[in-house]
N, C-alpha and C positions, 0 to 999 in steps of 0.2 A: 569882229565879233573880238571876244576880252580872246587872248594866252590862253589857251588849254597848253596842258602837258600832253604830247603820246603817244602812243603805246607801249608800251613795254616791245623791247624785239625780241625777236624767239633767235637763240645762237643758233653760233653752226653754219652759217654764213658762207656760200665757195662764191669768189670773183666767177664775174659772168654769170653763171648757174643761180646764184643763189640756191634758197633753199628743194630742188626740181630734182637731184638725187635722190635727199631722204623722201619724197614725196614718194620718186616714182619705188623706193624701192619697198619703203614697205607706209603707206601714206595715215593705214588707221596710228602703226603706234605712232605720229608722227604727230597727228592729228591730238591724239591721248598727253604727250608731254604737252599741248599748249597752254593749259587750266591753270598750271604752273608757275607762270611770266605770266598772269593778268585774264581780267573778265576779257580783254582785248586783248592782244601780242600781236605784232607785224611781224612778217613774213618779207621775202621776194621769191617770186616764180618769174628766172633769168632776169631780164633787165627791172619790172614790173612787180612796187611798191607793193603789198596788198593786207589786207586789217582781218586777222579770223577772231570769226567775234565765239565766245565759248561761255559766256551765259544767257539762260534762259532768254531774263529776263531783258537785255535786251534785244534783244535774238530775236520775242516778238514787239518790240519795237519799232525793230524792221524792217523786218516785215512787212507790221499796220501801216507805217509811214514810204509806201511808194510813190510819197512823189517826190521825197528823200533822196533816196536808194529806192534811185531805176534801177529795172530786174535788167532793161534789155542792152545795159554796156558791157564791157570787160569782158575777160579770156575767155569763160566758160562762154558766153548768150553770141558773142560775136561766130565763139567758134561752132554753138547749134543754127547762129541763123544761117551759114551756111548747108543748112541739109536740111530745115525749113522754112525757110525767105525767114521773111514779120508776121508770123504768126501768133495766136495767141502767147503761146507760151513765151514767144522771144521781143512783142513789138513793142513799145517804150508807151509808159504811161500815158504821155495826153494822144495816146489810139484804142486801147488797154481797156476801158469802158464801155465803147463802144461796139469792139469787136465782141468784148464778152455778153451784151446782151442779144448776140447776133444770133451766137454759136449756145448763150445756154441751155432756150428747149430745147437741143439735142440730148443733150443730156441730162432730163428731167426726169422725178422718179417712174413717171408713168412710161418712160419712152424706154428705161432701163427691162421693168418690168419685160414690155415686148420683145424682147434683144436675148432674154436669159432663155426661151423656148432654143436662139439658135447657138447660144452660146451651148447649151447644155449637146445638141447635135455634135459638135465639133469637141468638148471631152469624149466623149461618148466613143468616135472619128480613130481618138489617136487611144485611147484607154483598150477600148475590143480590139485596138491587133497584138498586145500583149501577148504574153505565154507564158504558165504558173512557171516556176522560176529566175525568168529570164532575164539576163543582166540587162539594165536600165541603163544609156546619158541622161541622166533627170534634165540637167539645165536643154537638149535637145529634144526631150521630148515636151513639157508646159509650155518653150517658144513653140512648139508644133501647134499646136493649144489654145494659147494665145493671139498664134500668125493667125490660123483657123479661122477665129471665132470674132479677132477685128477683123479681119478681109470683109468675112462673109459683114457682119455686123456696120460694117462702111462705105464694105462696094459690094452689097450684094448681086450674083453670078458672078466675077473674079474668077478668069478658070485658071483650073485646081495651076497649069503650070508656070503661069505668072504670078501667084502666090509664092511659091516654092525658089521663084526667083527674083521677089521683091525680098522674102526674106533670106537667099545668099546672101542679095546684095546690102544689105542692112547687116548682117552682121559682120558685113566686111568694115559698115562705119565704126560698129559700135569697136572692132576693136582699134580702129586705128586711131578713134576718135584720143582715147587720152593724151597722147605725145603730140594732136596738133591743136590742141590747150596748153599747153604745160612749155613746146618747143618756142621759138623764136621766130614769128610771123614770116619770115623772109623765107622761114623752113619750108613751109605751107606749098613756097610759089616756084620750088626748084623741081625741077622732071624726074625726080627719084623714083623706084616698081611702087612703094607703098602709094606716095601721093599719085601716082597715074591709076591704083586701081582701084584708093578711093573715088579718084574726080569722075572714073568710069562708073564705080556703083550710084554714088549721087546721083547721077545721071538720071540712068536710067529706072531709078528708080520716080523720078520727078515727070519720066517724058512717059512712064505707065502709067500711073498715075493722074497725069496733063489728056493723056488721050480717053478714058474710061468720063475723065470733064467731059472733054469733050463728047461723048457717045451719047452720054445722058441728056445731056444739050440737047441735041438731037433727036433724045426719043421722051413723047408724052405719054406713057406707059410707064406708071403709077411702083414707086419702087424705096420698098418700105425698108427705109433706110437710113444712113445719118450723112452720107452723102446725097444725096435727096432734101433731106433737110438742111445741109450746111448753103447746098446750091439755089434754096427756095426761102428761106432764113433772109427776113427783113426787121428793122430797127423799129421799129413804131411811134419810136417817140424821138425819129432823125428822117422824118420826109422819108420813110419807108428806106430807105437806106439798105443794098445789100452787097453779096460779095463778091463780088468779078472771080476770074476762071483764075487768077494768079491768087487771090485771097484763098479757097475753096481746094487749093491747092498745096500750097502754104500749110493746110489746116488738115488736110486727109494728112499728109505726109509725118509730122510733127505728132497726129495723132497716133497710128498705125507704128511710131519710133518707138514714142512714151511705151505707149500699152503694151508692147513683143516683148518691151526690155524688161522693165521695171513689173508687168503680172507675171510671166517665165519668173523673176528674181523670186520672184514674194515666195510661191509656186512649190520653188524648189527649196529651200531653205524652208516650209512649212513641214514635208517630208525630211527635208533631215531633221527639223529639231524633232519631230514626233516620232522622229527612230530611236532617237537615240534617248526617245522618256515611255516605255511602251507603259507606263501609267491612263500617265496623261494619252496615251493614242489610248487603248483601252478602253477609257472611259468616253473619246469619240467618236470609236467604234462603236458602244452601247449607245451614243444619241441618234446618231444616227440609223444604226437600227430602227429603234423606236419610233424619231418622227416620221422616216422613210417608208417605211415597211414593206419593205420590196423597191417604193416606186423610183421613177427618176426624179433629183429634187427639181425646185421649182421657188421661181422668187418665194409663192406664199409661203412657203419650209424655214425663208432666214429665218422668220423672225419667232422661229422655234429650234435651230438648232444651235445651242445658246452659248455653246463647245465647240463649236466649227468656230466663231465667231473671236471665240477671246482666245482660242488659237493662234489665231490669223494677226489678231490682232498683239499680240505681246512675239509674233515672227514680223514685224511689222518692226517693234520697237526695237528689236537687238539686230535685227540687218533692214536697217528704213531702204528702200530704191536708191529712193534719189537720194543720197548719201551726203551729196557735197551742194550747192549753191548758193550762187553770184549773185550783187545784186555792187552800185556804181554808186558814190552821194552825188548829183547834180546837184549841189550847194556847197560853202564849205560849214559843218552843222557843229552841235556836237552829241556824241554819247558818254554813260556812261562816267564822264567827270575828266573827255580824253575831249580833245577836238581832233575834228575827221576831215580833211578839207578835196575841195572839190576833185572829184575824177578821183578817190583811192575806189578800186578794190576791194571789196569786204564780202566774203562768206560764213559762211553755218553749218555745222551740220546735223540733223536728226541723229548721225549713228552718236558725235559725239555731246549731245545734250543730252536721247536716249540713257546713255550709263554713265551718269554722273548719281553717284552713289550717296550724293544730300538730300534729290530728285528720288531716286526706286531704289530700295531694299532690294540686297543682293541683287544690281544691277546686271549679273553677269550670267545672274540666274535665268533656265530658260522659265515662269511662273506663269502661266495660266491665268492661275485662279489672283491677283493680283486684280484683275481686270472683275471681278465676280461681280461687287458692286459700282461699278462702275461706266457707265453707258453713255453723259454724255461725253461732250467737248474736255480733253485733256489738259493745261497749257503748255507741258509739257510734253507733249504728246505729237509730234508736226511731219508725222510721217508727207501726208498732201501740203507743208506748207500754212498759213493761218494768213487773213485779212482779203487785201481785197485779191492777189494774186494766189489764192486758195486753189488748189488742182480743180479745175473747171469737170471734171471728170470721174471724178473720186470714187462718186454711186454707183458708175460702170464697173470701174477697177475693185470696188473690194464685192459685188457680186460676182466678178464672174470670177474671181479667185473665190470666195466664197463655198459655190455651187463645185466648182472644179475638186476644192476636198471632198467635200458630203459625196460629189457622184463616184469620187477615183474608193472614196476610203469605205464607201460599201460594199464596192468588191475584191480591196484589192491594197497585202501590206506593198510599202513596197519597206524593203530590210535592211540596214546602212552593211556593206560586205564591211570582210578583215581589211582593216589597214590602207581605206576607204576613207582620206582627213580633208575634204574639201578647202580647201582655199579661199580664202576672203580675196573677191578676183576687182579691181581697179578699174571702175567703165564706168558710162554714164551713169548704170543702175547697179549699185553693189550685188555680182552674182559670184556664185558655189561656185569656182573653179572645178576641173573634176571630178565635179560627186558624180558618182553610178552608183548605183542598190535594184537591188533584185527587188521582181513585181514578181509576190503568192497573194498564188488566191483565195480569197478566204468561203474556209467552206461553208455549204448553207446561206452564206447572206445574200 
């Protein structure tokens, strides 16, 4: 390869730690500072060199070329593999297409319509327990909706006690995950209290899912859920190959992990933004009242809930749950006129791209009307990724989020509490830490 200049280096790296301290202190401010140094900016996390892609066109090139920029290795995915094994999210390029063909039917539009009634049941199950003027931990409540709905669509018949324990173990993994990405790998092997908690939670989740899969294999009754589809799925193009028990467990754990964290984040940010913008909230309530006419929302209603769609889309723009994503260059290559050597970690951030002033007018403002005429794919809008590894469960996640927003808004207003300003919490998903709100009954709704 012709010698090309290396990307610019971000200032402020410390010996041994690199940029780990500013990343841990305020990753969003750190990200926002990088475009000033170039479209590609080199940083260091401990001893590991990484390149942050700040330009939307270069980001799309990385995502479209999964042969050169693989998703399966690097800082982020080695940590994710500890939880979800070699599932669709973390498997290497040479396994991905086969695995995706096997799994894709479980997330087709027809299947999502079937899951919608199950989703609604669990939204109601949580919201029915609220009392007028009750103070809510919003992330906790939205996590319960996401966990119950995902568990039932994924593993119908899972006992509530197991769902609660699995959700608690998931919370432990999410709490401790960031430091497993940013701190040296040798640290993960030490018998610290946090490492022991992490290993125990990871082991319990996989044991729970493994036991359910074994029971399902031995049970010949029909189960209309995602797990049965994963167990029974076959790739017609490759001699009918199917997933073994480890494969199914990897996929089920990864899906549960991602669906609960990402969907709860999207819902929590959506209700926070609505409370901050009462004019938009009133429009959304009027639409929900008109379209639903007192009924529970269904998949058939979604096409007519245009304000709900735009509100959710704008929330995903401002606070994309998957806010930082990694790739690894598997060969020497060129990107944006710079040389990228084999083995280089690359990161891109939907959060950063979504807030670029050269793409979006008033990018820090919550403006659902910016999507009024935009219904198709938008090149710079990438909350679910782009290209061959675009999120396979995108329609599942959007359906659950829209149904939950419509169902809750038809009966409740979630009011901001005085002085309560949520903080952006770094984790696998971008969660609003410390978000408490008051549930207020919508009279006559």
